[in-house]
C-alpha positions as CSV (number, residue, x, y, z in Angstrom):
1,M,0.0,0.0,0.0
2,S,1.3,3.4,-0.9
3,T,2.0,6.2,1.6
4,K,-0.7,8.3,0.0
5,S,-3.2,5.5,0.5
6,R,-2.2,5.0,4.2
7,I,-2.6,8.7,4.8
8,E,-6.1,8.7,3.1
9,D,-7.2,5.6,5.1
10,A,-6.0,7.0,8.4
11,L,-7.8,10.4,7.9
12,R,-11.0,8.8,6.5
13,G,-11.2,6.3,9.4
14,A,-10.7,8.9,12.2
15,L,-12.3,12.0,10.8
16,E,-15.0,10.9,8.4
17,P,-14.2,13.8,6.0
18,V,-16.8,15.2,3.6
19,A,-13.9,16.1,1.4
20,L,-10.3,14.8,1.3
21,E,-7.5,15.5,-1.1
22,V,-4.0,14.1,-0.5
23,I,-1.5,15.4,-3.0
24,D,2.0,14.0,-3.4
25,E,4.2,17.0,-3.9
26,S,7.5,15.1,-3.6
27,H,8.5,15.9,-7.2
28,L,8.4,19.6,-6.4
29,H,11.3,19.1,-3.9
30,A,13.8,17.4,-6.2
31,G,17.3,18.7,-5.8
32,H,16.7,20.0,-2.2
33,H,19.2,19.0,0.3
34,H,17.7,17.9,3.6
35,E,20.2,18.8,6.4
36,G,20.7,16.1,9.0
37,S,18.8,13.4,7.3
38,D,20.7,10.3,6.0
39,H,17.9,9.1,3.7
40,H,17.3,12.4,2.1
41,A,20.9,13.6,1.6
42,S,20.5,13.8,-2.2
43,F,16.8,13.8,-2.7
44,D,15.9,13.3,-6.3
45,G,12.1,13.8,-6.1
46,S,11.3,10.1,-6.3
47,G,9.4,8.4,-3.5
48,E,6.6,9.7,-1.3
49,T,8.0,12.2,1.1
50,H,6.2,15.5,0.7
51,F,2.4,15.8,0.9
52,R,-0.4,18.4,1.0
53,V,-3.6,17.4,2.8
54,R,-6.8,19.3,2.1
55,I,-9.5,18.0,4.4
56,V,-13.0,19.1,5.4
57,S,-14.5,17.4,8.4
58,A,-17.2,18.1,11.0
59,A,-14.7,16.9,13.6
60,F,-13.0,20.2,13.2
61,Y,-16.0,22.4,14.3
62,G,-14.9,24.6,17.2
63,E,-11.2,23.7,16.9
64,S,-8.5,26.3,16.3
65,R,-6.2,25.9,13.3
66,V,-3.4,24.7,15.6
67,A,-5.7,22.1,17.2
68,R,-6.7,20.8,13.7
69,H,-3.1,20.5,12.6
70,R,-2.1,18.7,15.9
71,R,-4.9,16.3,15.4
72,V,-3.9,15.5,11.8
73,N,-0.2,15.2,12.8
74,A,-1.1,12.8,15.6
75,L,-3.1,10.6,13.3
76,L,-0.2,10.5,10.8
77,A,2.6,10.2,13.4
78,G,3.6,6.8,12.0
79,E,4.0,8.1,8.5
80,L,5.8,11.2,9.7
81,A,8.3,9.0,11.6
82,G,8.6,6.6,8.7
83,G,9.6,8.7,5.7
84,V,7.2,11.5,5.2
85,H,9.5,14.6,5.4
86,A,6.9,17.3,5.0
87,L,3.1,17.7,5.4
88,A,1.2,20.8,4.5
89,I,-2.3,20.8,6.1
90,E,-5.4,22.7,5.0
91,A,-8.1,21.7,7.5
92,S,-11.6,23.1,7.7
93,A,-15.1,22.3,8.9
94,P,-18.0,22.1,6.5
95,G,-19.2,25.6,5.6
96,E,-16.0,27.3,6.4
97,P,-13.9,29.0,3.7
98,T,-11.0,26.9,2.6
99,R,-7.5,28.2,2.5
100,R,-5.3,27.5,-0.5
101,G,-1.6,28.0,-0.1
């Protein structure tokens, strides 16, 4: 199973999103040097290491942006410890304006 699929499954299972988009942005980081990381010393853009998550879930009602990010990071702790180098999170509740960035 791909990293992207594991991220999708974890978020769907825990947050029951009404919308979910997991975007592999690894190719955008080719040529970047990751200081202090053995397995990314000469990153070529291959593999699944950089992701953007856009998620809309009722579970986020009443939570701050920081709390939403902490929740997503906690759910994906295994992926973050196992090879995902970067995770951009855009989390909102239904009816809220979404942020693109």
